[in-house]
N, CA, C and O of each residue as an XYZ file, in Angstrom:
484
protein
N     101.136     93.746     77.153
C     100.865     92.453     77.748
C     101.938     92.083     78.763
O     101.668     91.348     79.713
N     103.152     92.589     78.567
C     104.253     92.244     79.459
C     103.981     92.731     80.883
O     104.233     91.990     81.834
N     103.473     93.954     81.058
C     103.169     94.470     82.386
C     102.074     93.656     83.055
O     102.132     93.427     84.263
N     101.084     93.219     82.303
C     100.003     92.402     82.832
C     100.558     91.098     83.375
O     100.184     90.675     84.469
N     101.453     90.448     82.619
C     102.058     89.198     83.050
C     102.885     89.424     84.305
O     102.812     88.629     85.242
N     103.666     90.488     84.339
C     104.510     90.776     85.491
C     103.652     91.014     86.731
O     103.984     90.522     87.810
N     102.555     91.760     86.596
C     101.663     92.041     87.708
C     101.043     90.755     88.232
O     100.979     90.551     89.445
N     100.586     89.886     87.341
C      99.991     88.625     87.767
C     101.004     87.743     88.473
O     100.665     87.069     89.446
N     102.244     87.737     87.998
C     103.292     86.955     88.658
C     103.530     87.485     90.065
O     103.696     86.699     90.997
N     103.550     88.804     90.233
C     103.721     89.401     91.561
C     102.554     89.049     92.474
O     102.758     88.765     93.655
N     101.337     89.064     91.945
C     100.179     88.695     92.746
C     100.262     87.243     93.210
O      99.893     86.929     94.341
N     100.741     86.371     92.348
C     100.940     84.970     92.725
C     101.967     84.855     93.848
O     101.791     84.062     94.773
N     103.038     85.643     93.769
C     104.063     85.619     94.810
C     103.522     86.137     96.141
O     103.825     85.578     97.195
N     102.734     87.186     96.095
C     102.131     87.718     97.320
C     101.177     86.686     97.918
O     101.162     86.485     99.133
N     100.382     86.033     97.073
C      99.482     84.986     97.560
C     100.278     83.850     98.195
O      99.884     83.332     99.240
N     101.396     83.453     97.575
C     102.235     82.399     98.156
C     102.830     82.842     99.488
O     102.972     82.028    100.400
N     103.173     84.104     99.611
C     103.693     84.625    100.874
C     102.632     84.484    101.976
O     102.934     84.045    103.085
N     101.409     84.855    101.662
C     100.310     84.745    102.628
C     100.050     83.273    102.976
O      99.879     82.928    104.145
N     100.022     82.417    101.961
C      99.794     80.995    102.212
C     100.909     80.388    103.058
O     100.646     79.581    103.949
N     102.152     80.776    102.781
C     103.271     80.293    103.586
C     103.141     80.733    105.035
O     103.397     79.954    105.952
N     102.742     81.984    105.240
C     102.563     82.500    106.601
C     101.443     81.753    107.323
O     101.579     81.418    108.499
N     100.344     81.494    106.627
C      99.236     80.743    107.235
C      99.691     79.345    107.624
O      99.384     78.879    108.721
N     100.417     78.670    106.742
C     100.906     77.331    107.059
C     101.891     77.385    108.229
O     101.859     76.521    109.105
N     102.759     78.390    108.248
C     103.725     78.532    109.336
C     103.016     78.679    110.684
O     103.407     78.047    111.666
N     101.987     79.503    110.730
C     101.276     79.759    111.989
C     100.139     78.771    112.264
O      99.524     78.835    113.328
N      99.851     77.873    111.345
C      98.725     76.954    111.507
C      98.809     76.053    112.743
O      97.760     75.725    113.296
N      99.995     75.631    113.214
C     100.001     74.835    114.450
C      99.387     75.587    115.633
O      98.748     74.976    116.489
N      99.578     76.907    115.686
C      99.015     77.692    116.776
C      97.562     78.069    116.487
O      96.725     78.079    117.389
N      97.273     78.378    115.229
C      95.909     78.783    114.866
C      94.933     77.625    115.042
O      93.852     77.801    115.603
N      95.316     76.427    114.558
C      94.410     75.286    114.557
C      94.712     74.268    115.652
O      94.005     73.267    115.764
N      95.741     74.499    116.458
C      96.051     73.612    117.571
C      96.542     72.239    117.148
O      96.089     71.228    117.685
N      97.471     72.188    116.185
C      98.046     70.903    115.770
C      98.781     70.267    116.941
O      99.253     70.957    117.845
N      98.870     68.945    116.911
C      99.670     68.227    117.895
C     101.128     68.616    117.749
O     101.608     68.874    116.645
N     101.832     68.656    118.879
C     103.271     68.934    118.834
C     103.968     67.758    118.158
O     103.453     66.639    118.173
N     105.115     68.000    117.577
C     105.867     66.938    116.920
C     105.965     67.159    115.434
O     106.033     68.291    114.955
N     105.971     66.052    114.709
C     106.242     66.124    113.274
C     105.199     66.926    112.500
O     105.534     67.556    111.497
N     103.956     66.916    112.941
C     102.911     67.667    112.231
C     103.195     69.169    112.326
O     103.202     69.875    111.317
N     103.426     69.637    113.531
C     103.708     71.060    113.734
C     105.026     71.460    113.097
O     105.125     72.525    112.487
N     106.039     70.613    113.233
C     107.338     70.915    112.624
C     107.230     71.001    111.110
O     107.792     71.908    110.495
N     106.516     70.067    110.510
C     106.357     70.082    109.054
C     105.633     71.344    108.599
O     106.037     71.972    107.620
N     104.566     71.719    109.303
C     103.818     72.923    108.931
C     104.693     74.161    109.047
O     104.696     75.009    108.154
N     105.433     74.267    110.140
C     106.269     75.456    110.353
C     107.406     75.542    109.341
O     107.639     76.601    108.759
N     108.106     74.451    109.129
C     109.244     74.462    108.198
C     108.772     74.682    106.769
O     109.336     75.503    106.044
N     107.743     73.952    106.363
C     107.228     74.079    104.993
C     106.677     75.488    104.757
O     106.935     76.086    103.712
N     105.925     76.016    105.712
C     105.396     77.369    105.585
C     106.489     78.413    105.500
O     106.392     79.364    104.725
N     107.537     78.234    106.302
C     108.666     79.158    106.275
C     109.387     79.129    104.928
O     109.754     80.175    104.393
N     109.587     77.935    104.387
C     110.254     77.812    103.082
C     109.413     78.469    101.986
O     109.950     79.175    101.132
N     108.107     78.241    102.006
C     107.219     78.854    101.009
C     107.295     80.378    101.107
O     107.399     81.064    100.090
N     107.244     80.903    102.327
C     107.288     82.352    102.515
C     108.633     82.934    102.061
O     108.665     83.979    101.411
N     109.727     82.271    102.395
C     111.053     82.760    101.990
C     111.186     82.752    100.468
O     111.710     83.701     99.885
N     110.717     81.696     99.830
C     110.771     81.637     98.365
C     109.908     82.732     97.736
O     110.288     83.314     96.720
N     108.762     83.011     98.330
C     107.895     84.078     97.806
C     108.572     85.439     97.951
O     108.514     86.265     97.040
N     109.212     85.670     99.095
C     109.922     86.934     99.289
C     111.066     87.056     98.286
O     111.278     88.121     97.706
N     111.799     85.968     98.083
C     112.894     85.985     97.105
C     112.370     86.277     95.705
O     112.987     87.030     94.951
N     111.228     85.681     95.357
C     110.642     85.914     94.035
C     110.169     87.357     93.889
O     110.268     87.934     92.806
N     109.657     87.940     94.965
C     109.232     89.342     94.913
C     110.429     90.274     94.791
O     110.350     91.305     94.123
N     111.526     89.920     95.426
C     112.725     90.768     95.393
C     113.405     90.735     94.030
O     113.771     91.778     93.488
N     113.572     89.547     93.484
C     114.248     89.390     92.191
C     113.773     88.081     91.576
O     114.195     87.003     91.996
N     112.902     88.175     90.587
C     112.314     86.976     90.001
C     113.362     86.096     89.349
O     114.242     86.571     88.631
N     113.250     84.814     89.613
C     114.063     83.810     88.933
C     113.194     82.562     88.772
O     112.419     82.222     89.666
N     113.322     81.903     87.666
C     112.484     80.739     87.374
C     112.718     79.622     88.390
O     111.782     78.903     88.740
N     113.961     79.465     88.871
C     114.249     78.385     89.810
C     113.439     78.522     91.090
O     113.097     77.515     91.709
N     113.124     79.754     91.501
C     112.320     79.959     92.709
C     110.918     79.374     92.524
O     110.346     78.799     93.450
N     110.386     79.528     91.333
C     109.051     78.997     91.074
C     109.060     77.469     91.042
O     108.121     76.827     91.513
N     110.128     76.892     90.484
C     110.236     75.434     90.489
C     110.335     74.906     91.918
O     109.718     73.896     92.255
N     111.111     75.591     92.754
C     111.217     75.181     94.160
C     109.887     75.339     94.880
O     109.512     74.487     95.687
N     109.170     76.424     94.596
C     107.855     76.626     95.205
C     106.886     75.529     94.785
O     106.077     75.066     95.589
N     106.970     75.117     93.525
C     106.133     74.019     93.043
C     106.446     72.737     93.820
O     105.534     72.028     94.245
N     107.725     72.446     94.002
C     108.138     71.236     94.719
C     107.699     71.293     96.186
O     107.179     70.311     96.716
N     107.905     72.431     96.836
C     107.519     72.561     98.245
C     105.990     72.495     98.393
O     105.482     71.903     99.345
N     105.270     73.098     97.459
C     103.809     73.011     97.480
C     103.333     71.571     97.331
O     102.406     71.139     98.015
N     103.976     70.834     96.428
C     103.616     69.416     96.264
C     103.968     68.612     97.512
O     103.244     67.687     97.880
N     105.094     68.967     98.175
C     105.443     68.297     99.431
C     104.348     68.535    100.476
O     103.907     67.596    101.138
N     103.910     69.789    100.622
C     102.850     70.090    101.585
C     101.591     69.291    101.258
O     100.884     68.842    102.160
N     101.316     69.118     99.982
C     100.136     68.379     99.538
C     100.201     66.902     99.910
O      99.199     66.337    100.349
N     101.352     66.268     99.745
C     101.462     64.820     99.984
C     101.980     64.467    101.378
O     101.905     63.307    101.782
N     102.501     65.442    102.120
C     103.114     65.144    103.420
C     102.176     64.484    104.425
O     102.657     63.700    105.244
N     100.867     64.748    104.419
C     100.022     64.027    105.379
C     100.073     62.503    105.195
O     100.010     61.758    106.173
N     100.184     62.051    103.965
C     100.262     60.608    103.722
C     101.662     60.073    104.006
O     101.823     58.975    104.540
N     102.674     60.865    103.641
C     104.053     60.431    103.865
C     104.364     60.376    105.359
O     105.010     59.437    105.824
N     103.909     61.374    106.109
C     104.207     61.453    107.537
C     103.137     60.806    108.411
O     103.322     60.674    109.621
N     102.030     60.407    107.813
C     101.002     59.649    108.529
C     100.115     60.454    109.454
O      99.868     60.039    110.586
N      99.633     61.593    108.998
C      98.657     62.310    109.827
C      97.365     62.574    109.060
O      96.854     63.693    109.033
N      96.851     61.510    108.436
C      95.603     61.605    107.686
C      94.421     61.762    108.644
O      94.471     61.358    109.805
N      93.365     62.359    108.114
C      92.117     62.469    108.854
C      92.122     63.512    109.952
O      91.319     63.429    110.882
N      92.991     64.476    109.868
C      93.056     65.520    110.883
C      92.869     66.889    110.236
O      92.885     67.027    109.013
N      92.694     67.877    111.075
C      92.641     69.251    110.580
C      93.956     69.606    109.897
O      93.977     70.319    108.894
N      95.048     69.102    110.453
C      96.368     69.362    109.872
C      96.437     68.859    108.439
O      97.039     69.503    107.580
N      95.828     67.720    108.182
C      95.829     67.179    106.819
C      95.098     68.130    105.877
O      95.587     68.442    104.791
N      93.943     68.580    106.296
C      93.148     69.486    105.463
C      93.925     70.763    105.152
O      93.960     71.212    104.007
N      94.547     71.343    106.177
C      95.307     72.578    105.989
C      96.474     72.342    105.033
O      96.692     73.129    104.111
N      97.225     71.262    105.248
C      98.377     70.967    104.384
C      97.943     70.741    102.932
O      98.582     71.248    102.009
N      96.877     69.993    102.729
C      96.427     69.675    101.372
C      95.945     70.931    100.652
O      96.304     71.158     99.496
N      95.144     71.740    101.318
C      94.612     72.951    100.674
C      95.735     73.941    100.360
O      95.821     74.450     99.242
N      96.588     74.211    101.335
C      97.665     75.173    101.108
C      98.676     74.621    100.112
O      99.151     75.356     99.246
N      99.013     73.342    100.220
C      99.952     72.733     99.279
C      99.449     72.794     97.847
O     100.199     73.129     96.930
N      98.174     72.468     97.660
C      97.590     72.522     96.316
C      97.585     73.952     95.789
O      97.906     74.185     94.623
N      97.223     74.910     96.641
C      97.181     76.313     96.207
C      98.569     76.817     95.817
O      98.722     77.485     94.794
N      99.578     76.502     96.626
C     100.950     76.940     96.330
C     101.443     76.308     95.036
O     102.037     76.987     94.198
N     101.202     75.020     94.870
C     101.644     74.323     93.652
C     100.943     74.892     92.422
O     101.576     75.083     91.384
N      99.657     75.160     92.529
C      98.908     75.717     91.393
C      99.419     77.118     91.056
O      99.605     77.443     89.883
N      99.646     77.948     92.073
C     100.155     79.298     91.819
C     101.545     79.256     91.189
O     101.839     80.039     90.286
N     102.396     78.354     91.655
C     103.731     78.233     91.062
C     103.624     77.765     89.609
O     104.348     78.257     88.743
N     102.734     76.827     89.344
C     102.545     76.348     87.973
C     102.015     77.470     87.076
O     102.422     77.582     85.920
N     101.116     78.295     87.600
C     100.593     79.427     86.828
C     101.718     80.401     86.502
O     101.818     80.883     85.374
N     102.570     80.695     87.492
C     103.689     81.601     87.232
C     104.642     81.035     86.196
O     105.100     81.757     85.310
N     104.942     79.756     86.302
C     105.822     79.132     85.306
C     105.204     79.207     83.924
O     105.905     79.455     82.943
N     103.899     78.997     83.836
C     103.209     79.084     82.548
C     103.251     80.523     82.025
O     103.522     80.751     80.846
N     102.981     81.495     82.914
C     103.021     82.904     82.494
C     104.401     83.278     81.958
O     104.516     83.980     80.954
N     105.434     82.807     82.629
C     106.791     83.130     82.191
C     107.147     82.419     80.883
O     107.934     82.939     80.092
N     106.581     81.249     80.652
C     106.855     80.563     79.384
C     106.149     81.261     78.221
O     106.612     81.198     77.083
N     105.030     81.922     78.509
C     104.291     82.647     77.474
C     104.963     83.973     77.124
O     104.919     84.425     75.980
N     105.576     84.579     78.120
C     106.215     85.875     77.930
C     107.468     85.919     78.800
O     107.445     86.496     79.888
N     108.569     85.312     78.328
C     109.789     85.244     79.140
C     110.309     86.629     79.495
O     110.243     87.548     78.678
N     110.835     86.785     80.731
C     111.390     88.095     81.105
C     112.618     88.418     80.270
O     113.397     87.532     79.920
N     112.779     89.691     79.956
C     113.923     90.133     79.149
C     115.160     90.235     80.026
O     115.086     90.646     81.184
N     116.292     89.856     79.459
C     117.541     89.964     80.181
C     118.168     91.340     80.020
O     118.970     91.769     80.851
N     117.800     92.024     78.954
C     118.294     93.384     78.720
C     117.118     94.290     78.460
O     116.035     93.832     78.094
N     117.330     95.562     78.647
C     116.253     96.492     78.356
C     116.284     96.850     76.880
O     117.337     97.148     76.318
N     115.158     96.815     76.291
C     115.071     97.153     74.869
C     114.326     98.458     74.679
O     113.567     98.882     75.550
N     114.540     99.086     73.553
C     113.856    100.342     73.253
C     112.906    100.142     72.116
O     112.227    101.083     71.705
């Protein structure tokens, strides 16, 4: 069961990497207005992608907590920054929710089967 959990955690990290990249490039893909909307998408997407790469390189629980927080930020940022009713809002909400859900799933998986600190025989 341990390998299954580890594989699923890696898949979640890869999905977060893809979602971060999509959010990062979304100002160009969807033609967001220049300014805070584009800056928020680029910065938030970059942070999500960097955290996913860090989690793929060496898993640590704190990375998942940060990914959860950044995903929730992407989810609520349209209301906080005031760009409701736009394509940018839809992209931020969908990607933010997906990242937060994936981070929560990873945290749950790790709580069910915590990673070992030492190798056992």
